[in-house]
N, C-alpha and C positions, 0 to 999 in steps of 0.2 A: 800629202805630209808621213812622214815615217816615223812607225813605234818608236819611243825607248824603251828601253830591256829594261825589267822593273828589276828592281831588292830587296834588300831587307834591310837599307838604310832606310830611315823618315827624310821625307821634302822638306818639311818643316817643322820646328816644334811648335808646343802649345801656343809661346808664346812669342811665334810669329819671327822666331830665332832661325835660321837653318844652323844647320847641324854643322859641327867642327869635323870637318873633313876624313881628320886622323882619325881618330875616335869613336865620329857616329854620334857621343854624345850630346846632345843640346847643350849649349856654350853657360844656358844661366843653368841651368836644374838639374843640368848631370843626366839627363836620361836618355835609355836609349829603349823605342819602342819597337818589334821588327813585326810586320804584316803578319804573320803568322800569329803573333796578340802575346808573343814573349816580352818582357817589358825588365831591362835591366838598370839598377841603380845604387849610387854607391851612397852609404849613407843611409842610417834612418832613421831620420827630420828631418821635420820642416818648419817653414816658418808659416804660423797662422794669422790673420789679424784678430785684435781683442776690440770688443765692442768701443774702448776709448781710442781706436786706429793706432795703436801699439801692435809689437810684430809679437810675437811669442812662440818659444821654440819646445815643440813638441816632436815626440818618437814614436816609429812607429815599432809593432811588433812583429818579430818574428816567428811561423809556422813551419810544423815539421810538411806539414798537407795541404798541398791547396786549396781554401777556405773558404764560403762564402758566409757570411752574418746576417742578419735581423735581430732589434732590439723595437719590442715596444713594453706598453703597458694594454691592462685588461682587468675585468671586474669577476669577485670568485664570486655568487651568487647560492644561496643555501648550502655550503661548501665545495662545488661544482663551478667548473667552467669551460667551455670550447671556445682555442685561441686556432682560429682562419691562418695560415701562413699567405702572404701575401702569392696570386698568382706569381708574379714573377720571379720574383725570390726564385719558390719551391719548384718553377723549370730551370731555375740556377744552381741547383745540390741534383748529386750526382743519384740515381732513383736506385741503385744495386748498392747505396751505403747509407747507415742509421742514419738521422740527425740527433744535435744534442740539444737537451735545453738546460738553461740555467734560471730557476726560480728565486726573485725575493718580494717576500711579503710587505705587503703598504700597513702592514699593523699587526696587531697583538692575534698570533693561529698560533697553535700546538705544532705546526708545519704544513706545506705544502709538498705535491709531488705529480709526478706525471702519469697519470693513469694508460696512456694511450698515444698514437701515434701515428700516425695516417700521412699519406705523402701530400697534402693537402692543409690537416690541421693537429693539433695535439690536446691532452681532456688532461685538466689540471680538476686534483684535489683536496679536499681538508683532510689532512691522518685524522685514522679512528673516526671515520667515520661522523666528523665533524661539522657542523654545520652554519659557520659564519657566511658573514657577508663580506667581504673585502677587497681592496683595490691589491695586486701583483705589478711587477716588473717583469718578463723571460728578456732573457737572449738566445736564439737560436743561431746553430754553427753545425753546420756541415761540410762537406766535400764538397769540391765546385764540379761541374757536370761534365764527365772523359776523362777524371782525373781518380777514380775509384783505387786503383794501384800506385799511385804516387808516391811516394814520399821523401824526404831529404837525404840528400845525397851528396858527397862530394864532390866540388863543382869538378875538378876530371873527368867522373863518371855521370855528373849528371845531365848531358844534353851541351848544348853552345854552349862554350865560355862568354860572359860579357866581355867587352875591347876593356884596355889598362883603363885604370883612371885616368881622363884629363890633365894635367898636369896645372 
C-alpha cells in the first residue's frame, strides 16, 4: 500500500466531521488544527452546558503571549504556606521565564504575598510577620514552554495566517 502524503489539514474534527475542503475548518466548530500544534479559531465564544442542561454562551480571553494557567486553593498555617506546582503544569511552563501568582485570601488578614518561587513550588506568607492560619486561592500563569520570546504581533507578521472564515 502506498503511503499518502501528509498535510497541515486535519483529517477530521473533534466531533468526527470532516473539515470543509475549501477552508480547512471543522464545519461545526470552525476550528483549524495544524499538525505542528497551531490552532486557529474564528471568534472568542463557546457554548457550554449548564447544570440544567441549557446552553450558555461564554467568551475566552485573548493574551499577548502564549500562556499556561493553573488555579487552586491552599492553607496558610502560622503565617506561611508552601504550594507545590502540579508537575505536568510546571513542565508546560517555559523555564527561562518567570511565572506569576495572584493570591486571594479566604478570610480576614492584613495581606498575603509570594515570598519565593522555584520551578516546582512557591511560598506564601502573611505580611508584617503575621501568624494567621487561613485558606487562600491562587492563580498561577506563565509563558508556555518554548515561547519565551513570542509576543503578540499583527497577523501579517506573526506567522501563518489562518484560512478565510467559512461562510
